[in-house]
N, C-alpha and C positions, 0 to 999 in steps of 0.2 A: 446459709451457704451449703450446709450439710442437711439433706432432707430425709435420709433413711438410716436406720441403725446399721444396716449392712454397709452403706457407703462410709459411715464414720469408722467402722471397724477396718475397712480396707485402707482408708487413709492413715489410720493409726499405724497399721503394719508397714505401709510405705514410708512413713515419716519417723519410724522409731529410732533412726540414727540422728535425728535433729534435736538440738538443744536450743532453747528459746530464752533470750534476755530482753524483757520488755521494761517499761518504766517511764518516768518523767524526763523531760529534757534537762540536760545538765547533770545527770546522775552518774555519768561515767560508763554508760553502756558500751559505747564504741571502744573505749580504752580497755575495759576488762575483756570484752569479746576478742579483740585483737590479741591480747596477752594470752588468753586461754587457748585460742586457736593455734598460736605458735607453739605453746608449751605442749599441747596434746596432739599436734599434727592434724588439726581439723580445718575444714574449709570455712571461710567467713562469708556470710551473706548479710550485708548491711542494707536495711530497708530504706534508709535515707537516700542511698545511692541510686535507687531505682524509682524514686517518686516521679521524676519527669517522664520516664518510660511508661510507668503505670498510668499517669494522667493521659498520655497519648493513646494508650490502649483502652481507656474507659470511654463510655458513651453517656449521653445525658440520661438515658434510661436506667443504666445500672449505677450511675454516680451523679444523681441530681444535685447533691450539695456541692460537689466539685464543680459542676457546670455553673452554679450560681456564684461560687467563689471566684472562678476564673473571669466572670463578667464584671466583677467589682474593681474599682480603683483602690489604691493603697489606703486612702482615708476611710473608704467604706469598709474595708476589711478590718482595719486595726484601730482606728480612732473614733469612728462615729457609732459604734455599737457597744453594748455593755459586755463585760467579760462573760456573763452568763449566756448571752446570745452567741458570742463567739465560740464558747465551749460547745453549745448544743448544735451548732450548725457547721462546725469545722469537719470537712469531709473525712479526713483520716481518723478523727476521733469517733466518727460514726461507723467506722469499719469499711467504708468504701475502698475498694482496691485490695482488700485482704485476700480475696480469692486469687488475685494475680500473684501475690506472695506465695501462696500454696502452689499455684501452677508452676512458678519458677523453681520452687524447691523440688517438685516432682520430676523436673527435667534435669536436675543435677545428679551425677553419679552417687550411689549410696556409699561408696568408699572414696575418700575418708568421710567421717561424720561431718556434720555441719553445725556451726553456731550461727543462728540468725538473731539479729538484734535490731531494736528500734522502738520508738514510742508507738508505732502502729500496731504492735502486738497486744491486742486487748485480751484480757483474761478470759472473757466468755467466748471469744473466738478461738483461742488457743486450746482451752481445756478439752474440747472434743477430739483434738488431734493428738493428745498425749497418750502414748503407750505406757509411759512411766510418769507419774505426777512430778517426780523429782527432776524431770528434764526441762523444767521451766522455772524462771525466777523473775521477779519484778523489782527493779531498783528505784526507790522513791526518795528524791532529795527534799530536804527542808527548803523553804523559800530562801533562806539566807545562803544555803549552800548553792542553790541554783543561780542566784544572782552573782555570787562570787565566781562561780564557774564561767558564766558568760563574760564577766569582766576580765577574767584571766585570759580568755580566748580572744578578747577584743571584739566580741560579737554582740555585746549588750545592746548597742544602738543600731545594729545592722538593719533590722526591719523598721523599727520605729523612726529611724533617721530618714527614711524614704517617704514619710508622711508629712502632712502640713502641720501636725500637732505631735511632735516627737515625745514629749513627756506624757501626754495623755495616752498615746499609743503604747508606750513602754509600760505604764501602769496597768493598762488593760491586758497586755500580753502576760505580764508577771502574775496577775490575779487569775487569768484564765488558766495558766499552767499550774498554779497552786491548786485550783479546783480540780483540774484534770488528775493531778497526782493523788488528791484525796479520793477521787472516784475510783482510780485504779486500786488504791489500798482497800477500799470497802469491797469492791468487786472480787479481788483476789482472796480476801479473807473469807467471804461467803462461799467461794468455790474451793476453799482449803488449798490454795496455791501459795508457794513460797514468796515472801516479801522481805526485802532488806531495806531498811531506812538508812539514808545516807546524810550525815550531817558534818559539821566542821571538824569533828574528832575522828572521822573516818579517813584512814590513809588508803592509798591505792593498794598497798600490800594487804591490808586488812580486808578490803573489799574483794580482791582477787581470791583470798583464802576462803571467804565466806561463800562466794559463788561456787568455787571449786568444791567445797563441802556440800553445798546444796545439790550440785550435779552428781555427787558421788564419784568424782574422778579419783 
């Protein structure tokens, strides 16, 4: 997405007011982002909320994996492929549409600051945009925490239940998400970016405090 050193420097300057919360599904990103936005008077940009818009704004040339995914039925997406294949071919995990996130952020006023959150924030894509390394953190849930979070929201079977093989699809989704969280952890560590692991002992207050500390608020 960023081709020249000068372009990267310009984007860092334009986005220095942005704080990034990435991570695995079910980790509490949205909850913590909302809480910190209210507490510190920041604007909230939730990447999940603009996925449909970004899909519409994408073409088969700049988002080939999205195009392939859109052509599949629910069984083809979630039940009939291995978790590893699902991980490697899922468009948002490939970074498709990330440029549209940046485009949206550049169109927002610079005051107040912005907290952007969502699983689409991949460490290797965010790192070049950071004026301050501490402006980004990734929340990574344990598999047990993720499943409990989905169960508490009543969304555990939301996708899997729309397939012809719900249990297989659920198992695939949970394993895919486990592998995705593991990949995020390894990538963030290599890039020396902040990671917070979220497990059953982590309270919302604890997590908010740790993200606040990571951001230096």
